[in-house]
N, C-alpha and C positions, 0 to 999 in steps of 0.2 A: 458571475465573476469569471474572468478569463485568466487561466494560469498557463505556465509553460510546461506543465506536467500533466500526465493522464494516468489513470489506473486501468489495467487490463488483465485478463486472465493469461496464464502462461503454462505450458505443459512442463512436466518434470524433465523431459528430454531437452527441451529448449533451455531450461534453467541450467542444466549441466553444460550444454554447448556454450552458452554465454559466459559462464564462469570460467571455462577452459580457454576461451578466446580473449579474456581480459577486457570485455566491453562493458563492465559493470560500473564504470566511472560515476555516472550521475543517476544510476538506477537503484531502487530498493526492492528486493524480493521478499515477499511475506508468505509464510505458510499459514493457510487457513483451513477450517473444516471443510470448505467447499473446493479446495485445491490451492494451487499457487497463484498469487497475484504479484504484479510488478507495477511499481510507480516509476514511470520513465519519462524522459523529455518527449514532448509532442514531436512526432515525425521520426523518432529514432527507430521505430519498428522492432524493438527488442522482444516484445511479447508476441505470441502467436495466436492469441485468442481475441475475443471481443473486447472493445474499449467499453468501460463501464460509464454509465451516466453518473453525474456527480451525486445524485441521491442514492444510487446503488453503491457507489464508492463509500459514501458516508456510512451506510449501513454495514458494509463488509469490513471496513477498516475500524474495527471495534475490538476491545479486549475480550469480548465474549466469543468472537469468531477467529481471531488471529492468534497464532501460537508463537508469539515473539515478545520481545521486551517492550514495555510501555514507551521507553524513549525512542526506540526504532519506529514503533507505530505512530507516535506523535510526530516524528520527522516526516514520515510518509504523508500524514494528514496535513501537515503544514505546507508541504510542497504542492498539495492539491488545493490549498486555500480553505481547508476545512478547519473547524474549531478543534483544538487539541483537547484530549481528555485530561481532566484534573487528576492529580495524584490521589491515590486512595485515602491517604491520611488527611487530605484537604476537604474530603467530602463530609458534609454534615447532614444529619437527618433533621427534618423539620417535624415538630410534633404539634 
């Protein structure tokens, strides 16, 4: 699936620089256990790290790893064309 957004790593210094410059219009920055990630429009070059493959982005953009709200995380996943995580109250255990 081809999307107009990509996920990539971004340094803390670059996050601060982008926030100060006001270039955050279409980007979402996420804090994760492995560092900062940005979901940005393709070609915007906001991030300064490697672009993640879609399987790596699917793994990284998970409530287990990202320290952000579920709604923000789901918006980032949606922009990448990934399945959004179900609300915790909607999860059911099968016995």
